[in-house]
N, C-alpha and C positions, 0 to 999 in steps of 0.2 A: 804350373800354377797350382798352388795348394789352396784348397777350399775346405770348408766344413759342411757336412751334410745336416740338413734339418730333417729329422725322422720322427714322424708323429708328434711334432711340436717340441721335441727334445733336442737341444743342441749338444752334439757329442764331439767336443774338440779333440778327443784322443784318436779320432779316426783320421788317418792321413790319406788323402785322395789326390789324384792327379787327373785333370781333364784329358780325355783322349782327343787328339787333334783330328781324328777321322770324322768326328761329328761336330766340331766347332764351326764348320762351314755351313751347316744346315740351320740357318736362322729360322725360328718358328718351330723347330722340332726339338724333341727332348735330347739332352746331351747324355752321353755315356761316360762312365767313370772307369778307368782302366786298372788302376792299382789301388787296392784297398787292403790295409792290415786290419783284421778283425780283432777288436779289443774284447776280451772275455766278458766284460761288463755289459756288452750290448744285449738289449732285450732279445729274447728268443722264445719260440714256441716249440714244445716237444709233442710230436704226434706218434703214438704207438701204432705200429703196423701189425695187425693180427692176421694170421692165416695166410701169409704170403707163401706161395709155392716155390719161390726162388727164381722164377723166370724174369729175365730182364730183356725186354725187346729193344728194337732200334728202328729208326726212321731216317731216311735220307734228308740231309739239310737242303737239298735241291727242291724238296717239296714245299719249302717255305718261299713263296713267290710274291707275296704282297709287299712291294717295295716301300709302302708307307707304314708298315707295321714295325713295332719294336722287335718282334721276332726276327724279321728280315735284317734290320739294322744291327742287331746283336750278332747275327751270323757274318755280317760284313767285317766285324771286328774280331771274329774268332778265327782259329786256325785248326788245321787237321793235324793230329799227332801221328806218331809212327805206327799206331795201331788202327788208324782210320777214324778215331773219335774226334768230334769237334770239341775244342777246348777254348775257354775264355779265361785268361789270367789264372792258369793252373787249376781250373775247375771244369768238370765235365758238363757239357751242354745237355740238358735233359728235358723231357716233357713229363708233366705230372697232372693228376686230376685236380678238380676244383675243391675237393675235400680239404686241401691243405691251405686254402686261403692265401695263396702266394701269387705274386705278380711277376711278370716277365722281368728278368734281370735281378730277381731276389736270390740271395745266396742261401744255400743250405747244405747240411751234411747228411749223408745217409749212413746209418750205422747198421751193419749186418749182424746177424745172430752170433757169428764167430768173432765179433769185435772189430772187424775191419771197418774203417771209415772211408767213404768215398765223397770227396768234396765236389759239390755240384752247383750249378746255377740254373734257375728256371729259364728255359729258352723257348718253351711252348707249353700251352695248356691243353689238356685233353678235353674234348667236347663231352658234355654230360651224356649225350646219346652214345658215346663210345666207351662209357665206363658203367660199372654196376650201380645199384641204387644208392650206394654210399659215395659214389663219384671218386672211388679210390682205384679200383682194379679194372683192367680191360677184360674182355671175354676169355683171354688166355691166362688170366690170373696175374697179370703184370701190373706193377704200380710204379715202375721206373723205366721210362723209354729213352734210351740214349739217342742223341742226334749224331749222325755219322756221315762220312763220305763212303758210300757203299763200294766205290771202286778201290778203295784202300783199306777196307775193313779187315781186321784180323781174320785169318782163314778159319780158325776154330769157331769163332763167334758167328761168322757168316754161314758156315756149313751147318751149325746147330740151330741157327736162328735165335740164339740166346747169348747175350753179352756176358753172362756168367762164365762162359767158356774162355774168356780172355785170360784168366789166371785162376789158380786154385783158390786164392783168397776171396774171390768174388763168387765162388760156388757155395753161397749161403743165402738164406732168405733175408729180406730187409726186416729189421726189428723196430727201428724208429727213424723219424726225420727230425732233425734239429734245424728249424727254419729261423734264420737271423732276421731281425727287424732292420735290414739294410738292403738297399737295392743299388745297382750300378746305374740306374736311370734316374736322373733328376730333371725337374722341369726348369725351363728357362724363366727368368724373372718376368712376371706379368702373365704367364701362362696359367690356365686353370686345368 
């Protein structure tokens, strides 16, 4: 089924989406969208990341246990890749701080200082009490926490406790987030 998303009051017919049958059976809950081609004209916000030390932590997806939450529902539609990272529609599931004004299911790209782009989807929000006064970094200096299956996590990343060790390209600090004004979560008709 092809539908158009209504994003902040703007109809964007160039976005092609397909409803994910995994959530069509949950009447009264929000639906998830599984396949989205991002048009470059979509509104986006740029957030410069200053003083990132390069550390990229991880958390187990099994820590997300509230079955009524969008975080939990998103994990039910995600899969674990060959390196143990949780992936939704070719985007890494991650947790970020509230400084970025992003919602669960919102797509964004992380640009590293070396130019590498990591496609991500907001899958959890860090509590303000777990981040610095800017609500950006954890006490370890991390601003990007990957959601993983710890049993299958890449050996180097697991040993070092830092997802930067997945590959050489990731061994660079975050320089900016490009947060798209699009989310995979839409409300059912009549829901508020």
